[in-house]
Steps between C-alpha positions, in 0.01 A plus 500: 500500500783745542476850365740582209801715594515830327798584287801668669449805295135598453410639156223752492213424269484729210229569227595551146286665244571480130263685263425316181294637223147377465458213250173392328604136475644421824879591453544176309798610288293637221445875399155622597215393282346856494769731576313822397235406762752433773615844588545443872857413430573851390520604865846330512760755390700294268202379313350833465821631345555209264125430383447443133141434391614347168748260640285404801210413270707330230621242751192452719473139632842394389747327723795708612706188432448529128523882467829655399631750754389794281145358472440452876245722661629758749354310800803267474692784669266471799467125535178464296600135430612389842283179499581388159585124465847576365833663585536853398755769511453867455755780527359853544 
């Protein structure tokens, strides 16, 4: 069997790292079930600046797909929904 021919221009391999906030339900497109107990996400700058205990708790466990933009938890700004089973657009 012949060895494959490499491409004419070799592309270097790259590693990408994208921080996402910790999620207590597996990044399934819902707000955390217990946001007051999930403080690790506060290490991300945007979340720590926008955190609102009342808002986070009021919408715990709800799908981002059904929350109005003003009701969404601050982790939306840091991709806290990235594995949700729906399309989602957020402007920061």
